[in-house]
C-alpha positions in Angstrom: -0.6 -8.3 30.0 -0.3 -5.6 32.5 -2.8 -2.9 31.6 -3.6 -1.7 35.1 -2.0 1.7 34.8 -2.7 4.5 32.3 1.0 4.6 31.5 1.1 1.0 30.4 -2.0 1.5 28.1 -0.4 4.5 26.5 3.0 3.1 26.0 1.7 -0.2 24.6 -0.5 1.7 22.2 2.4 3.9 21.1 4.7 0.9 20.7 2.2 -1.0 18.6 1.4 2.0 16.4 5.1 2.7 15.8 5.8 -0.9 14.8 2.8 -0.9 12.5 3.9 2.4 10.9 7.4 1.3 10.0 6.5 -0.6 6.8 4.4 2.4 5.7 7.3 4.8 6.2 9.9 2.5 4.6 9.1 3.8 1.1 9.0 7.5 2.2 12.0 9.5 1.1 14.3 10.9 3.8 13.2 8.6 6.7 16.4 6.5 6.9 19.2 8.3 8.6 22.5 7.4 10.3 22.5 8.2 14.0 25.7 8.4 15.9 25.1 7.4 19.6 27.1 9.5 22.1 25.5 8.4 25.4 23.4 5.6 26.8 22.1 5.3 30.4 19.5 3.3 32.2 17.6 3.8 35.4 14.5 2.4 37.2 11.4 4.0 35.8 9.7 4.7 39.1 6.8 6.5 37.5 5.7 3.2 35.9 4.3 -0.1 37.3 2.3 1.5 40.1 0.5 -1.8 40.7 3.7 -3.6 41.7 3.0 -6.3 39.1 5.8 -5.2 36.9 9.3 -3.6 36.8 10.2 -0.8 34.4 13.6 0.4 33.2 14.0 3.7 31.4 16.7 3.8 28.7 17.9 7.3 27.6 20.0 7.6 24.5 21.7 10.8 23.2 23.1 11.1 19.7 23.2 13.2 16.5 22.7 12.9 12.8 23.7 15.1 9.9 21.5 18.2 9.2 20.6 19.6 5.8 23.3 22.3 6.4 26.7 20.4 6.2 28.1 22.6 9.0 25.4 21.5 11.4 24.1 18.4 13.2 20.8 17.6 14.8 21.2 16.3 18.4 18.6 14.0 20.0 17.6 12.8 23.4 15.6 9.6 23.1 13.7 7.5 25.6 12.4 4.0 25.8 10.8 2.3 28.8 11.1 -1.5 29.1 8.5 -3.3 31.1 8.8 -6.8 32.6 5.9 -8.6 34.5 7.0 -9.6 38.0 4.4 -12.4 37.9 5.5 -14.1 34.7 8.9 -12.5 34.2 7.8 -11.9 30.6 9.0 -8.8 28.8 5.8 -6.9 27.9 7.7 -4.0 26.2 11.3 -4.3 25.3 13.9 -1.7 24.1 16.6 -2.3 21.5 20.1 -2.1 23.1 22.6 0.3 21.6 26.1 1.4 22.5 27.8 4.8 22.7 30.3 5.6 20.0 28.4 3.5 17.4 26.5 4.5 14.3 23.1 3.0 13.5 20.9 3.2 10.4 17.6 4.2 11.9 14.1 4.9 10.8 13.2 8.5 11.7 9.5 9.1 12.4 7.8 12.4 13.4 8.1 11.6 17.2 10.2 8.5 17.5 13.3 6.7 16.2 13.3 3.0 15.4 16.6 1.3 15.8 17.3 -2.0 13.9 16.9 -4.9 16.2 15.7 -8.5 16.6 12.1 -9.3 16.7 11.0 -10.3 20.2 9.1 -13.4 21.1 8.3 -11.6 24.3 5.9 -8.7 24.1 6.4 -5.7 21.8 9.7 -4.1 20.8 9.3 -0.3 21.2 10.9 2.5 19.3 12.6 5.3 21.2 10.5 8.5 21.8 12.1 11.8 20.8 12.2 13.8 24.0 14.2 16.6 22.4 15.9 17.6 19.2 18.1 20.6 18.5 20.1 21.8 15.5 23.7 22.7 16.5 26.8 23.9 14.6 29.6 21.3 14.3 
């Protein structure tokens, strides 16, 4: 694995902890929500893979879910960084792909959202970190 940069160590630790916490949160009330995705974009994550031994792609997802007040929604900006080794071409950390104008049943954690997705034989499937959240009127 590629653990030469502090970013890789941190992201790998977060991804593993998020995956381990999903079964624990499954029984907690209020954690399953419907997220309507409004925007998806990807770009090279130039702040990753400083060793040149990997390539990183940042996925940014925007969307909203219902708020407690029926006249409001909660808007989110989410981020996941996917990392592929340039030596082995193996995905070290992967991100679930989602589409705009689709609804997903997601697991809402304190600082991340877990989309449903396939288990990966390559590396670790990461959740999406919550970069911002905001309550807005409909």
